[in-house]
C-alpha positions in Angstrom: 58.0 12.4 40.5 54.5 12.1 38.8 51.5 12.2 41.1 47.8 12.0 40.8 45.7 15.0 41.6 42.5 13.0 42.6 42.2 10.2 45.1 38.5 9.6 44.5 39.1 6.2 43.0 41.0 5.1 46.1 38.3 6.3 48.5 35.6 4.6 46.4 37.4 1.3 46.4 38.3 1.6 50.1 34.6 2.0 51.0 33.9 -1.3 49.2 36.5 -3.2 51.1 35.4 -5.2 54.1 37.0 -3.5 57.1 36.0 -1.9 60.4 39.0 0.5 60.6 39.2 2.3 57.3 42.0 4.7 58.4 44.1 1.7 59.6 43.6 -0.1 56.3 44.5 3.1 54.3 47.8 3.4 56.2 48.5 -0.3 55.8 47.8 -0.3 52.0 49.8 2.8 51.3 52.7 1.6 53.4 52.8 -1.8 51.8 52.7 -0.4 48.2 55.5 2.1 49.0 57.6 -0.5 50.8 57.3 1.3 54.1 58.6 4.6 52.6 55.4 6.5 53.5 51.8 6.1 54.7 50.6 9.2 52.9 48.6 9.0 49.7 50.1 12.4 48.6 53.7 11.1 48.9 53.0 8.0 46.6 54.4 8.0 43.1 51.9 7.6 40.3 53.1 4.0 39.6 52.8 3.1 43.2 49.3 4.6 43.3 48.2 2.9 40.1 49.4 -0.6 41.3 47.6 -0.1 44.6 44.4 0.8 42.7 44.7 -2.3 40.4 45.1 -4.5 43.4 42.2 -2.9 45.2 40.0 -3.4 42.1 40.9 -7.1 42.0 40.0 -7.5 45.7 36.7 -5.7 45.4 35.8 -6.9 41.9 35.4 -3.4 40.8 37.8 -3.3 37.9 37.1 -0.9 35.1 36.3 -2.5 31.8 38.2 0.2 29.9 40.9 2.1 31.6 40.4 5.8 32.1 43.5 6.6 30.2 42.2 4.8 27.1 38.8 6.5 27.4 40.6 9.9 27.8 42.6 9.4 24.6 39.5 8.4 22.6 37.6 11.5 23.9 40.6 13.7 23.0 40.7 12.3 19.5 37.0 12.9 18.9 37.2 16.4 20.3 40.2 17.1 18.1 38.3 16.0 15.0 35.3 18.1 16.1 37.6 21.1 16.3 38.8 20.5 12.8 35.2 20.5 11.7 34.8 23.9 13.2 32.8 22.9 16.3 33.7 25.0 19.4 34.8 22.2 21.8 35.0 24.7 24.7 31.2 24.9 24.5 29.8 21.6 25.9 26.3 22.4 24.6 27.7 22.6 21.1 29.6 19.3 21.6 26.5 17.6 23.0 24.3 19.0 20.2 26.6 17.5 17.6 26.8 14.1 19.4 23.0 14.0 19.9 22.6 13.9 16.1 21.1 10.5 15.1 23.7 10.1 12.4 26.5 10.8 14.8 25.8 9.1 18.1 22.3 9.9 19.5 23.8 10.5 22.9 25.5 13.3 24.9 29.3 13.3 24.7 29.7 12.2 28.3 27.5 9.2 27.8 29.6 7.8 25.0 31.4 4.5 25.7 34.7 3.5 24.2 33.0 1.7 21.4 30.7 4.7 20.8 33.7 7.0 20.6 35.4 4.8 18.1 32.3 4.8 15.9 31.9 8.6 16.2 35.6 9.1 15.3 35.1 7.1 12.1 31.9 9.0 11.2 33.6 12.4 11.8 36.7 11.4 9.7 34.4 10.1 7.0 32.5 13.4 7.0 35.7 15.5 6.9 37.1 13.3 4.0 33.9 13.8 2.0 34.0 17.6 2.6 37.6 17.7 1.5 36.8 15.8 -1.7 33.9 18.1 -2.4 36.1 21.2 -1.9 38.7 19.7 -4.3 36.0 19.2 -7.0 34.8 22.8 -6.6 38.4 24.1 -7.1 38.7 22.2 -10.4 
């Protein structure tokens, strides 16, 4: 059974909901999304938790414009391309220095939006492709 390891989104959304008894609301929400199986966040499945979060986002008007999963995939793709270029992605200073380049993004990695990440990914792939073409010419 897949579970989440962070409940920060839940607590953030719960704080935005109009209610005088937060603990009572928490128990009620969890119980309703698990069909009465449990009133514990930790015992919820990932799909139950995600549906509850989506409903809470609707109620509070706090929906995320881009899902975290999409952003995570885009970040992973960019970091992978950086690794292929020889950038040490375990060193966040190196990652930020690369991204701060005006021709790359002009921002730190953590500040990049989904659209920024798409653009950076295209730039990195273009740079890598040009480098590979240059290397082929040198071999001939």
